[in-house]
CHARMM internal coordinates of N, CA and C (Angstrom, degrees):
IC EDIT
DIST 1 N 1 CA 1.5553
DIST 1 CA 1 C 1.5624
ANGL 1 N 1 CA 1 C 107.69
DIST 1 C 2 N 1.1731
ANGL 1 CA 1 C 2 N 117.06
DIHE 1 N 1 CA 1 C 2 N 145.74
DIST 2 N 2 CA 1.4487
ANGL 1 C 2 N 2 CA 119.29
DIHE 1 CA 1 C 2 N 2 CA -173.94
DIST 2 CA 2 C 1.5403
ANGL 2 N 2 CA 2 C 106.42
DIHE 1 C 2 N 2 CA 2 C -87.36
DIST 2 C 3 N 1.2960
ANGL 2 CA 2 C 3 N 112.13
DIHE 2 N 2 CA 2 C 3 N 160.31
DIST 3 N 3 CA 1.5437
ANGL 2 C 3 N 3 CA 118.87
DIHE 2 CA 2 C 3 N 3 CA -177.56
DIST 3 CA 3 C 1.5359
ANGL 3 N 3 CA 3 C 110.06
DIHE 2 C 3 N 3 CA 3 C -63.85
DIST 3 C 4 N 1.3333
ANGL 3 CA 3 C 4 N 116.50
DIHE 3 N 3 CA 3 C 4 N -34.50
DIST 4 N 4 CA 1.4382
ANGL 3 C 4 N 4 CA 115.72
DIHE 3 CA 3 C 4 N 4 CA 179.20
DIST 4 CA 4 C 1.5310
ANGL 4 N 4 CA 4 C 113.95
DIHE 3 C 4 N 4 CA 4 C -73.21
DIST 4 C 5 N 1.2151
ANGL 4 CA 4 C 5 N 117.08
DIHE 4 N 4 CA 4 C 5 N -35.02
DIST 5 N 5 CA 1.5388
ANGL 4 C 5 N 5 CA 122.35
DIHE 4 CA 4 C 5 N 5 CA 172.12
DIST 5 CA 5 C 1.6024
ANGL 5 N 5 CA 5 C 111.55
DIHE 4 C 5 N 5 CA 5 C -65.30
DIST 5 C 6 N 1.3398
ANGL 5 CA 5 C 6 N 114.97
DIHE 5 N 5 CA 5 C 6 N -41.18
DIST 6 N 6 CA 1.4852
ANGL 5 C 6 N 6 CA 119.62
DIHE 5 CA 5 C 6 N 6 CA 178.75
DIST 6 CA 6 C 1.5843
ANGL 6 N 6 CA 6 C 105.82
DIHE 5 C 6 N 6 CA 6 C -68.50
DIST 6 C 7 N 1.2074
ANGL 6 CA 6 C 7 N 121.48
DIHE 6 N 6 CA 6 C 7 N -40.16
DIST 7 N 7 CA 1.4576
ANGL 6 C 7 N 7 CA 120.61
DIHE 6 CA 6 C 7 N 7 CA 178.47
DIST 7 CA 7 C 1.5010
ANGL 7 N 7 CA 7 C 113.94
DIHE 6 C 7 N 7 CA 7 C -66.72
DIST 7 C 8 N 1.4422
ANGL 7 CA 7 C 8 N 114.07
DIHE 7 N 7 CA 7 C 8 N -39.53
DIST 8 N 8 CA 1.4228
ANGL 7 C 8 N 8 CA 114.57
DIHE 7 CA 7 C 8 N 8 CA 177.57
DIST 8 CA 8 C 1.5689
ANGL 8 N 8 CA 8 C 111.42
DIHE 7 C 8 N 8 CA 8 C -66.83
DIST 8 C 9 N 1.2490
ANGL 8 CA 8 C 9 N 118.90
DIHE 8 N 8 CA 8 C 9 N -40.70
DIST 9 N 9 CA 1.5445
ANGL 8 C 9 N 9 CA 122.42
DIHE 8 CA 8 C 9 N 9 CA 177.31
DIST 9 CA 9 C 1.4887
ANGL 9 N 9 CA 9 C 110.82
DIHE 8 C 9 N 9 CA 9 C -58.12
DIST 9 C 10 N 1.3674
ANGL 9 CA 9 C 10 N 116.89
DIHE 9 N 9 CA 9 C 10 N -46.43
DIST 10 N 10 CA 1.4394
ANGL 9 C 10 N 10 CA 121.03
DIHE 9 CA 9 C 10 N 10 CA -176.71
DIST 10 CA 10 C 1.6191
ANGL 10 N 10 CA 10 C 107.78
DIHE 9 C 10 N 10 CA 10 C -65.09
DIST 10 C 11 N 1.3170
ANGL 10 CA 10 C 11 N 114.43
DIHE 10 N 10 CA 10 C 11 N -49.60
DIST 11 N 11 CA 1.4756
ANGL 10 C 11 N 11 CA 116.50
DIHE 10 CA 10 C 11 N 11 CA 174.15
DIST 11 CA 11 C 1.5414
ANGL 11 N 11 CA 11 C 114.51
DIHE 10 C 11 N 11 CA 11 C -53.68
DIST 11 C 12 N 1.3031
ANGL 11 CA 11 C 12 N 115.09
DIHE 11 N 11 CA 11 C 12 N -46.50
DIST 12 N 12 CA 1.4340
ANGL 11 C 12 N 12 CA 119.39
DIHE 11 CA 11 C 12 N 12 CA -179.82
DIST 12 CA 12 C 1.5476
ANGL 12 N 12 CA 12 C 112.16
DIHE 11 C 12 N 12 CA 12 C -59.29
DIST 12 C 13 N 1.2922
ANGL 12 CA 12 C 13 N 110.64
DIHE 12 N 12 CA 12 C 13 N -50.02
DIST 13 N 13 CA 1.4423
ANGL 12 C 13 N 13 CA 111.52
DIHE 12 CA 12 C 13 N 13 CA 179.05
DIST 13 CA 13 C 1.5008
ANGL 13 N 13 CA 13 C 114.71
DIHE 12 C 13 N 13 CA 13 C -66.07
DIST 13 C 14 N 1.2467
ANGL 13 CA 13 C 14 N 123.23
DIHE 13 N 13 CA 13 C 14 N -32.38
DIST 14 N 14 CA 1.5401
ANGL 13 C 14 N 14 CA 126.36
DIHE 13 CA 13 C 14 N 14 CA 171.90
DIST 14 CA 14 C 1.4306
ANGL 14 N 14 CA 14 C 104.48
DIHE 13 C 14 N 14 CA 14 C -58.02
DIST 14 C 15 N 1.3826
ANGL 14 CA 14 C 15 N 122.24
DIHE 14 N 14 CA 14 C 15 N -56.84
DIST 15 N 15 CA 1.4599
ANGL 14 C 15 N 15 CA 124.96
DIHE 14 CA 14 C 15 N 15 CA -173.66
DIST 15 CA 15 C 1.4170
ANGL 15 N 15 CA 15 C 113.98
DIHE 14 C 15 N 15 CA 15 C -59.51
DIST 15 C 16 N 1.3765
ANGL 15 CA 15 C 16 N 122.03
DIHE 15 N 15 CA 15 C 16 N -31.31
DIST 16 N 16 CA 1.4364
ANGL 15 C 16 N 16 CA 127.25
DIHE 15 CA 15 C 16 N 16 CA -178.18
DIST 16 CA 16 C 1.5349
ANGL 16 N 16 CA 16 C 108.79
DIHE 15 C 16 N 16 CA 16 C -77.31
DIST 16 C 17 N 1.2777
ANGL 16 CA 16 C 17 N 114.74
DIHE 16 N 16 CA 16 C 17 N -25.65
DIST 17 N 17 CA 1.4890
ANGL 16 C 17 N 17 CA 115.66
DIHE 16 CA 16 C 17 N 17 CA -176.72
DIST 17 CA 17 C 1.6615
ANGL 17 N 17 CA 17 C 111.91
DIHE 16 C 17 N 17 CA 17 C -89.48
DIST 17 C 18 N 1.3364
ANGL 17 CA 17 C 18 N 112.12
DIHE 17 N 17 CA 17 C 18 N -4.93
DIST 18 N 18 CA 1.4572
ANGL 17 C 18 N 18 CA 115.95
DIHE 17 CA 17 C 18 N 18 CA 171.97
DIST 18 CA 18 C 1.5180
ANGL 18 N 18 CA 18 C 115.06
DIHE 17 C 18 N 18 CA 18 C -61.19
DIST 18 C 19 N 1.3278
ANGL 18 CA 18 C 19 N 117.55
DIHE 18 N 18 CA 18 C 19 N 150.61
DIST 19 N 19 CA 1.4978
ANGL 18 C 19 N 19 CA 116.75
DIHE 18 CA 18 C 19 N 19 CA 170.46
DIST 19 CA 19 C 1.4612
ANGL 19 N 19 CA 19 C 110.44
DIHE 18 C 19 N 19 CA 19 C -72.22
DIST 19 C 20 N 1.3038
ANGL 19 CA 19 C 20 N 113.50
DIHE 19 N 19 CA 19 C 20 N 173.63
DIST 20 N 20 CA 1.5134
ANGL 19 C 20 N 20 CA 120.60
DIHE 19 CA 19 C 20 N 20 CA 179.35
DIST 20 CA 20 C 1.5378
ANGL 20 N 20 CA 20 C 110.43
DIHE 19 C 20 N 20 CA 20 C -63.89
DIST 20 C 21 N 1.3916
ANGL 20 CA 20 C 21 N 118.56
DIHE 20 N 20 CA 20 C 21 N -39.26
DIST 21 N 21 CA 1.4515
ANGL 20 C 21 N 21 CA 116.55
DIHE 20 CA 20 C 21 N 21 CA -178.41
DIST 21 CA 21 C 1.5540
ANGL 21 N 21 CA 21 C 109.37
DIHE 20 C 21 N 21 CA 21 C -76.89
DIST 21 C 22 N 1.2834
ANGL 21 CA 21 C 22 N 117.30
DIHE 21 N 21 CA 21 C 22 N -35.16
DIST 22 N 22 CA 1.4386
ANGL 21 C 22 N 22 CA 121.00
DIHE 21 CA 21 C 22 N 22 CA 177.09
DIST 22 CA 22 C 1.5094
ANGL 22 N 22 CA 22 C 111.69
DIHE 21 C 22 N 22 CA 22 C -59.94
DIST 22 C 23 N 1.3617
ANGL 22 CA 22 C 23 N 116.09
DIHE 22 N 22 CA 22 C 23 N -47.88
DIST 23 N 23 CA 1.4287
ANGL 22 C 23 N 23 CA 124.29
DIHE 22 CA 22 C 23 N 23 CA -176.72
DIST 23 CA 23 C 1.6066
ANGL 23 N 23 CA 23 C 106.73
DIHE 22 C 23 N 23 CA 23 C -61.55
DIST 23 C 24 N 1.2256
ANGL 23 CA 23 C 24 N 115.86
DIHE 23 N 23 CA 23 C 24 N -47.63
DIST 24 N 24 CA 1.5374
ANGL 23 C 24 N 24 CA 122.03
DIHE 23 CA 23 C 24 N 24 CA -169.21
DIST 24 CA 24 C 1.5622
ANGL 24 N 24 CA 24 C 101.15
DIHE 23 C 24 N 24 CA 24 C -71.71
DIST 24 C 25 N 1.2848
ANGL 24 CA 24 C 25 N 120.47
DIHE 24 N 24 CA 24 C 25 N -38.52
DIST 25 N 25 CA 1.4410
ANGL 24 C 25 N 25 CA 117.42
DIHE 24 CA 24 C 25 N 25 CA -179.51
DIST 25 CA 25 C 1.5387
ANGL 25 N 25 CA 25 C 114.59
DIHE 24 C 25 N 25 CA 25 C -68.46
DIST 25 C 26 N 1.3971
ANGL 25 CA 25 C 26 N 114.22
DIHE 25 N 25 CA 25 C 26 N -39.17
DIST 26 N 26 CA 1.3750
ANGL 25 C 26 N 26 CA 116.69
DIHE 25 CA 25 C 26 N 26 CA -179.88
DIST 26 CA 26 C 1.5750
ANGL 26 N 26 CA 26 C 112.97
DIHE 25 C 26 N 26 CA 26 C -65.77
DIST 26 C 27 N 1.3684
ANGL 26 CA 26 C 27 N 109.72
DIHE 26 N 26 CA 26 C 27 N -37.79
DIST 27 N 27 CA 1.5403
ANGL 26 C 27 N 27 CA 116.59
DIHE 26 CA 26 C 27 N 27 CA 179.19
DIST 27 CA 27 C 1.5148
ANGL 27 N 27 CA 27 C 105.71
DIHE 26 C 27 N 27 CA 27 C -66.67
DIST 27 C 28 N 1.2690
ANGL 27 CA 27 C 28 N 121.41
DIHE 27 N 27 CA 27 C 28 N -41.26
DIST 28 N 28 CA 1.5105
ANGL 27 C 28 N 28 CA 121.68
DIHE 27 CA 27 C 28 N 28 CA -179.64
DIST 28 CA 28 C 1.4013
ANGL 28 N 28 CA 28 C 114.22
DIHE 27 C 28 N 28 CA 28 C -64.71
DIST 28 C 29 N 1.4158
ANGL 28 CA 28 C 29 N 113.76
DIHE 28 N 28 CA 28 C 29 N -40.88
DIST 29 N 29 CA 1.5579
ANGL 28 C 29 N 29 CA 117.56
DIHE 28 CA 28 C 29 N 29 CA 175.17
DIST 29 CA 29 C 1.4569
ANGL 29 N 29 CA 29 C 111.43
DIHE 28 C 29 N 29 CA 29 C -67.81
DIST 29 C 30 N 1.1772
ANGL 29 CA 29 C 30 N 122.67
DIHE 29 N 29 CA 29 C 30 N -41.00
DIST 30 N 30 CA 1.4423
ANGL 29 C 30 N 30 CA 123.67
DIHE 29 CA 29 C 30 N 30 CA 177.37
DIST 30 CA 30 C 1.5332
ANGL 30 N 30 CA 30 C 112.65
DIHE 29 C 30 N 30 CA 30 C -60.44
DIST 30 C 31 N 1.3493
ANGL 30 CA 30 C 31 N 114.62
DIHE 30 N 30 CA 30 C 31 N -45.45
DIST 31 N 31 CA 1.4030
ANGL 30 C 31 N 31 CA 113.08
DIHE 30 CA 30 C 31 N 31 CA 179.42
DIST 31 CA 31 C 1.5056
ANGL 31 N 31 CA 31 C 114.19
DIHE 30 C 31 N 31 CA 31 C -67.44
DIST 31 C 32 N 1.3734
ANGL 31 CA 31 C 32 N 115.50
DIHE 31 N 31 CA 31 C 32 N -35.47
DIST 32 N 32 CA 1.4340
ANGL 31 C 32 N 32 CA 116.83
DIHE 31 CA 31 C 32 N 32 CA 175.13
DIST 32 CA 32 C 1.4361
ANGL 32 N 32 CA 32 C 115.93
DIHE 31 C 32 N 32 CA 32 C -59.81
DIST 32 C 33 N 1.3220
ANGL 32 CA 32 C 33 N 113.24
DIHE 32 N 32 CA 32 C 33 N -44.86
DIST 33 N 33 CA 1.6337
ANGL 32 C 33 N 33 CA 118.31
DIHE 32 CA 32 C 33 N 33 CA 177.87
DIST 33 CA 33 C 1.5441
ANGL 33 N 33 CA 33 C 112.28
DIHE 32 C 33 N 33 CA 33 C -61.37
DIST 33 C 34 N 1.3977
ANGL 33 CA 33 C 34 N 109.56
DIHE 33 N 33 CA 33 C 34 N -43.05
DIST 34 N 34 CA 1.5491
ANGL 33 C 34 N 34 CA 112.27
DIHE 33 CA 33 C 34 N 34 CA 178.63
DIST 34 CA 34 C 1.3892
ANGL 34 N 34 CA 34 C 115.40
DIHE 33 C 34 N 34 CA 34 C -60.07
DIST 34 C 35 N 1.4758
ANGL 34 CA 34 C 35 N 115.99
DIHE 34 N 34 CA 34 C 35 N -47.84
DIST 35 N 35 CA 1.4095
ANGL 34 C 35 N 35 CA 120.22
DIHE 34 CA 34 C 35 N 35 CA 173.40
DIST 35 CA 35 C 1.5271
ANGL 35 N 35 CA 35 C 121.33
DIHE 34 C 35 N 35 CA 35 C -59.93
DIST 35 C 36 N 1.2878
ANGL 35 CA 35 C 36 N 110.11
DIHE 35 N 35 CA 35 C 36 N -30.98
DIST 36 N 36 CA 1.5555
ANGL 35 C 36 N 36 CA 115.14
DIHE 35 CA 35 C 36 N 36 CA 175.02
DIST 36 CA 36 C 1.6200
ANGL 36 N 36 CA 36 C 111.35
DIHE 35 C 36 N 36 CA 36 C -76.11
DIST 36 C 37 N 1.3228
ANGL 36 CA 36 C 37 N 115.43
DIHE 36 N 36 CA 36 C 37 N -30.95
DIST 37 N 37 CA 1.4732
ANGL 36 C 37 N 37 CA 112.56
DIHE 36 CA 36 C 37 N 37 CA 175.42
DIST 37 CA 37 C 1.4471
ANGL 37 N 37 CA 37 C 115.33
DIHE 36 C 37 N 37 CA 37 C -78.04
DIST 37 C 38 N 1.3948
ANGL 37 CA 37 C 38 N 116.47
DIHE 37 N 37 CA 37 C 38 N -34.31
DIST 38 N 38 CA 1.5249
ANGL 37 C 38 N 38 CA 116.75
DIHE 37 CA 37 C 38 N 38 CA 172.82
DIST 38 CA 38 C 1.4185
ANGL 38 N 38 CA 38 C 113.35
DIHE 37 C 38 N 38 CA 38 C -72.36
DIST 38 C 39 N 1.3025
ANGL 38 CA 38 C 39 N 119.08
DIHE 38 N 38 CA 38 C 39 N -35.53
DIST 39 N 39 CA 1.5483
ANGL 38 C 39 N 39 CA 121.09
DIHE 38 CA 38 C 39 N 39 CA 167.26
DIST 39 CA 39 C 1.4603
ANGL 39 N 39 CA 39 C 118.76
DIHE 38 C 39 N 39 CA 39 C -57.81
DIST 39 C 40 N 1.2924
ANGL 39 CA 39 C 40 N 113.79
DIHE 39 N 39 CA 39 C 40 N -43.94
DIST 40 N 40 CA 1.4380
ANGL 39 C 40 N 40 CA 119.59
DIHE 39 CA 39 C 40 N 40 CA 173.67
DIST 40 CA 40 C 1.5539
ANGL 40 N 40 CA 40 C 115.23
DIHE 39 C 40 N 40 CA 40 C -60.00
DIST 40 C 41 N 1.3467
ANGL 40 CA 40 C 41 N 111.73
DIHE 40 N 40 CA 40 C 41 N -41.55
DIST 41 N 41 CA 1.5306
ANGL 40 C 41 N 41 CA 120.60
DIHE 40 CA 40 C 41 N 41 CA -178.31
DIST 41 CA 41 C 1.6310
ANGL 41 N 41 CA 41 C 109.08
DIHE 40 C 41 N 41 CA 41 C -66.36
DIST 41 C 42 N 1.2977
ANGL 41 CA 41 C 42 N 116.06
DIHE 41 N 41 CA 41 C 42 N -43.35
DIST 42 N 42 CA 1.4026
ANGL 41 C 42 N 42 CA 118.43
DIHE 41 CA 41 C 42 N 42 CA -175.63
DIST 42 CA 42 C 1.5243
ANGL 42 N 42 CA 42 C 112.40
DIHE 41 C 42 N 42 CA 42 C -99.69
DIST 42 C 43 N 1.2446
ANGL 42 CA 42 C 43 N 121.71
DIHE 42 N 42 CA 42 C 43 N 3.57
DIST 43 N 43 CA 1.4475
ANGL 42 C 43 N 43 CA 126.44
DIHE 42 CA 42 C 43 N 43 CA 171.18
DIST 43 CA 43 C 1.5809
ANGL 43 N 43 CA 43 C 113.32
DIHE 42 C 43 N 43 CA 43 C 59.12
DIST 43 C 44 N 1.2829
ANGL 43 CA 43 C 44 N 121.24
DIHE 43 N 43 CA 43 C 44 N 61.20
DIST 44 N 44 CA 1.4137
ANGL 43 C 44 N 44 CA 128.03
DIHE 43 CA 43 C 44 N 44 CA 178.03
DIST 44 CA 44 C 1.4907
ANGL 44 N 44 CA 44 C 109.87
DIHE 43 C 44 N 44 CA 44 C -89.01
DIST 44 C 45 N 1.3067
ANGL 44 CA 44 C 45 N 114.93
DIHE 44 N 44 CA 44 C 45 N 164.06
DIST 45 N 45 CA 1.5474
ANGL 44 C 45 N 45 CA 119.22
DIHE 44 CA 44 C 45 N 45 CA 171.10
DIST 45 CA 45 C 1.5084
ANGL 45 N 45 CA 45 C 109.73
DIHE 44 C 45 N 45 CA 45 C -92.34
DIST 45 C 46 N 1.3081
ANGL 45 CA 45 C 46 N 110.48
DIHE 45 N 45 CA 45 C 46 N 152.61
DIST 46 N 46 CA 1.3884
ANGL 45 C 46 N 46 CA 121.74
DIHE 45 CA 45 C 46 N 46 CA -179.69
DIST 46 CA 46 C 1.4900
ANGL 46 N 46 CA 46 C 115.90
DIHE 45 C 46 N 46 CA 46 C 50.40
DIST 46 C 47 N 1.4200
ANGL 46 CA 46 C 47 N 113.44
DIHE 46 N 46 CA 46 C 47 N 42.95
DIST 47 N 47 CA 1.4717
ANGL 46 C 47 N 47 CA 121.61
DIHE 46 CA 46 C 47 N 47 CA -173.28
DIST 47 CA 47 C 1.4827
ANGL 47 N 47 CA 47 C 107.23
DIHE 46 C 47 N 47 CA 47 C -69.45
DIST 47 C 48 N 1.3340
ANGL 47 CA 47 C 48 N 126.81
DIHE 47 N 47 CA 47 C 48 N -37.10
DIST 48 N 48 CA 1.4647
ANGL 47 C 48 N 48 CA 129.53
DIHE 47 CA 47 C 48 N 48 CA 172.32
DIST 48 CA 48 C 1.5324
ANGL 48 N 48 CA 48 C 112.71
DIHE 47 C 48 N 48 CA 48 C -56.11
DIST 48 C 49 N 1.2331
ANGL 48 CA 48 C 49 N 117.64
DIHE 48 N 48 CA 48 C 49 N -45.73
DIST 49 N 49 CA 1.4273
ANGL 48 C 49 N 49 CA 119.05
DIHE 48 CA 48 C 49 N 49 CA -177.88
DIST 49 CA 49 C 1.4945
ANGL 49 N 49 CA 49 C 109.02
DIHE 48 C 49 N 49 CA 49 C -71.59
DIST 49 C 50 N 1.2559
ANGL 49 CA 49 C 50 N 123.30
DIHE 49 N 49 CA 49 C 50 N -42.51
DIST 50 N 50 CA 1.5047
ANGL 49 C 50 N 50 CA 126.28
DIHE 49 CA 49 C 50 N 50 CA 175.68
DIST 50 CA 50 C 1.4885
ANGL 50 N 50 CA 50 C 109.09
DIHE 49 C 50 N 50 CA 50 C -60.41
DIST 50 C 51 N 1.3027
ANGL 50 CA 50 C 51 N 119.70
DIHE 50 N 50 CA 50 C 51 N -43.73
DIST 51 N 51 CA 1.4451
ANGL 50 C 51 N 51 CA 121.54
DIHE 50 CA 50 C 51 N 51 CA -177.43
DIST 51 CA 51 C 1.5543
ANGL 51 N 51 CA 51 C 112.73
DIHE 50 C 51 N 51 CA 51 C -67.30
DIST 51 C 52 N 1.3761
ANGL 51 CA 51 C 52 N 114.57
DIHE 51 N 51 CA 51 C 52 N -46.05
DIST 52 N 52 CA 1.3942
ANGL 51 C 52 N 52 CA 116.46
DIHE 51 CA 51 C 52 N 52 CA 177.05
DIST 52 CA 52 C 1.6449
ANGL 52 N 52 CA 52 C 109.90
DIHE 51 C 52 N 52 CA 52 C -63.74
DIST 52 C 53 N 1.2237
ANGL 52 CA 52 C 53 N 118.18
DIHE 52 N 52 CA 52 C 53 N -40.62
DIST 53 N 53 CA 1.4359
ANGL 52 C 53 N 53 CA 121.58
DIHE 52 CA 52 C 53 N 53 CA 179.80
DIST 53 CA 53 C 1.5511
ANGL 53 N 53 CA 53 C 112.28
DIHE 52 C 53 N 53 CA 53 C -64.15
DIST 53 C 54 N 1.2659
ANGL 53 CA 53 C 54 N 117.94
DIHE 53 N 53 CA 53 C 54 N -40.16
DIST 54 N 54 CA 1.5010
ANGL 53 C 54 N 54 CA 126.23
DIHE 53 CA 53 C 54 N 54 CA 177.39
DIST 54 CA 54 C 1.5960
ANGL 54 N 54 CA 54 C 103.64
DIHE 53 C 54 N 54 CA 54 C -66.28
DIST 54 C 55 N 1.2514
ANGL 54 CA 54 C 55 N 120.71
DIHE 54 N 54 CA 54 C 55 N -48.87
DIST 55 N 55 CA 1.3839
ANGL 54 C 55 N 55 CA 122.22
DIHE 54 CA 54 C 55 N 55 CA -177.46
DIST 55 CA 55 C 1.5278
ANGL 55 N 55 CA 55 C 114.39
DIHE 54 C 55 N 55 CA 55 C -57.03
DIST 55 C 56 N 1.3807
ANGL 55 CA 55 C 56 N 112.86
DIHE 55 N 55 CA 55 C 56 N -53.33
DIST 56 N 56 CA 1.4948
ANGL 55 C 56 N 56 CA 119.33
DIHE 55 CA 55 C 56 N 56 CA 177.45
DIST 56 CA 56 C 1.4986
ANGL 56 N 56 CA 56 C 113.77
DIHE 55 C 56 N 56 CA 56 C -58.34
DIST 56 C 57 N 1.4134
ANGL 56 CA 56 C 57 N 115.30
DIHE 56 N 56 CA 56 C 57 N -41.19
DIST 57 N 57 CA 1.4491
ANGL 56 C 57 N 57 CA 119.50
DIHE 56 CA 56 C 57 N 57 CA 179.70
DIST 57 CA 57 C 1.4671
ANGL 57 N 57 CA 57 C 110.06
DIHE 56 C 57 N 57 CA 57 C -64.93
DIST 57 C 58 N 1.2667
ANGL 57 CA 57 C 58 N 124.49
DIHE 57 N 57 CA 57 C 58 N -46.54
DIST 58 N 58 CA 1.4537
ANGL 57 C 58 N 58 CA 127.78
DIHE 57 CA 57 C 58 N 58 CA 178.80
DIST 58 CA 58 C 1.5779
ANGL 58 N 58 CA 58 C 110.43
DIHE 57 C 58 N 58 CA 58 C -63.35
DIST 58 C 59 N 1.3662
ANGL 58 CA 58 C 59 N 115.93
DIHE 58 N 58 CA 58 C 59 N -40.79
DIST 59 N 59 CA 1.3965
ANGL 58 C 59 N 59 CA 115.06
DIHE 58 CA 58 C 59 N 59 CA 177.11
DIST 59 CA 59 C 1.4542
ANGL 59 N 59 CA 59 C 115.65
DIHE 58 C 59 N 59 CA 59 C -62.56
DIST 59 C 60 N 1.4205
ANGL 59 CA 59 C 60 N 117.36
DIHE 59 N 59 CA 59 C 60 N -42.32
DIST 60 N 60 CA 1.4360
ANGL 59 C 60 N 60 CA 126.40
DIHE 59 CA 59 C 60 N 60 CA -179.34
DIST 60 CA 60 C 1.5121
ANGL 60 N 60 CA 60 C 108.17
DIHE 59 C 60 N 60 CA 60 C -64.27
DIST 60 C 61 N 1.3279
ANGL 60 CA 60 C 61 N 123.80
DIHE 60 N 60 CA 60 C 61 N -48.64
DIST 61 N 61 CA 1.4178
ANGL 60 C 61 N 61 CA 127.82
DIHE 60 CA 60 C 61 N 61 CA -178.23
DIST 61 CA 61 C 1.5233
ANGL 61 N 61 CA 61 C 112.45
DIHE 60 C 61 N 61 CA 61 C -64.63
DIST 61 C 62 N 1.4017
ANGL 61 CA 61 C 62 N 114.89
DIHE 61 N 61 CA 61 C 62 N -42.22
DIST 62 N 62 CA 1.5177
ANGL 61 C 62 N 62 CA 114.65
DIHE 61 CA 61 C 62 N 62 CA 175.26
DIST 62 CA 62 C 1.4390
ANGL 62 N 62 CA 62 C 112.80
DIHE 61 C 62 N 62 CA 62 C -72.34
DIST 62 C 63 N 1.3168
ANGL 62 CA 62 C 63 N 124.65
DIHE 62 N 62 CA 62 C 63 N -23.98
DIST 63 N 63 CA 1.4146
ANGL 62 C 63 N 63 CA 122.24
DIHE 62 CA 62 C 63 N 63 CA 174.49
DIST 63 CA 63 C 1.5358
ANGL 63 N 63 CA 63 C 110.07
DIHE 62 C 63 N 63 CA 63 C -74.88
DIST 63 C 64 N 1.3690
ANGL 63 CA 63 C 64 N 118.88
DIHE 63 N 63 CA 63 C 64 N -41.80
DIST 64 N 64 CA 1.4371
ANGL 63 C 64 N 64 CA 121.34
DIHE 63 CA 63 C 64 N 64 CA -178.15
DIST 64 CA 64 C 1.4970
ANGL 64 N 64 CA 64 C 109.88
DIHE 63 C 64 N 64 CA 64 C -63.16
DIST 64 C 65 N 1.3024
ANGL 64 CA 64 C 65 N 119.29
DIHE 64 N 64 CA 64 C 65 N -49.33
DIST 65 N 65 CA 1.4092
ANGL 64 C 65 N 65 CA 125.45
DIHE 64 CA 64 C 65 N 65 CA -172.68
DIST 65 CA 65 C 1.4532
ANGL 65 N 65 CA 65 C 120.06
DIHE 64 C 65 N 65 CA 65 C -93.99
DIST 65 C 66 N 1.3345
ANGL 65 CA 65 C 66 N 116.06
DIHE 65 N 65 CA 65 C 66 N -12.65
DIST 66 N 66 CA 1.4821
ANGL 65 C 66 N 66 CA 124.53
DIHE 65 CA 65 C 66 N 66 CA 169.02
DIST 66 CA 66 C 1.4329
ANGL 66 N 66 CA 66 C 107.36
DIHE 65 C 66 N 66 CA 66 C 49.00
DIST 66 C 67 N 1.3462
ANGL 66 CA 66 C 67 N 126.04
DIHE 66 N 66 CA 66 C 67 N 74.01
DIST 67 N 67 CA 1.4936
ANGL 66 C 67 N 67 CA 127.42
DIHE 66 CA 66 C 67 N 67 CA -178.45
DIST 67 CA 67 C 1.5756
ANGL 67 N 67 CA 67 C 105.97
DIHE 66 C 67 N 67 CA 67 C -76.15
DIST 67 C 68 N 1.3404
ANGL 67 CA 67 C 68 N 114.44
DIHE 67 N 67 CA 67 C 68 N -13.44
DIST 68 N 68 CA 1.6043
ANGL 67 C 68 N 68 CA 111.68
DIHE 67 CA 67 C 68 N 68 CA -179.84
DIST 68 CA 68 C 1.4368
ANGL 68 N 68 CA 68 C 112.17
DIHE 67 C 68 N 68 CA 68 C -88.18
DIST 68 C 69 N 1.3230
ANGL 68 CA 68 C 69 N 120.48
DIHE 68 N 68 CA 68 C 69 N 4.02
DIST 69 N 69 CA 1.4180
ANGL 68 C 69 N 69 CA 124.48
DIHE 68 CA 68 C 69 N 69 CA 179.85
DIST 69 CA 69 C 1.5890
ANGL 69 N 69 CA 69 C 114.13
DIHE 68 C 69 N 69 CA 69 C -71.01
DIST 69 C 70 N 1.2208
ANGL 69 CA 69 C 70 N 114.33
DIHE 69 N 69 CA 69 C 70 N 130.68
DIST 70 N 70 CA 1.4922
ANGL 69 C 70 N 70 CA 115.69
DIHE 69 CA 69 C 70 N 70 CA -176.74
DIST 70 CA 70 C 1.5499
ANGL 70 N 70 CA 70 C 104.46
DIHE 69 C 70 N 70 CA 70 C -97.43
DIST 70 C 71 N 1.3059
ANGL 70 CA 70 C 71 N 116.26
DIHE 70 N 70 CA 70 C 71 N 142.87
DIST 71 N 71 CA 1.4462
ANGL 70 C 71 N 71 CA 123.14
DIHE 70 CA 70 C 71 N 71 CA -179.34
DIST 71 CA 71 C 1.4865
ANGL 71 N 71 CA 71 C 117.01
DIHE 70 C 71 N 71 CA 71 C -91.93
END
COOR INIT
IC SEED 1 N 1 CA 1 C
IC BUILD
């Protein structure tokens, strides 16, 4: 097994073992940082507001619908 596959499997297992709140928080934080970086690169207005709004929205949606839940 390649190191990339091994790393992916370990990360996937770690993410699946997070609680609902932890998973939603991590998804929200990740999207906030991503929007901040893209906004800084392209120089938009109100980037901070957009990033925080996107992060909160993603966190709430992921918490409500729990995509990490195994059936």
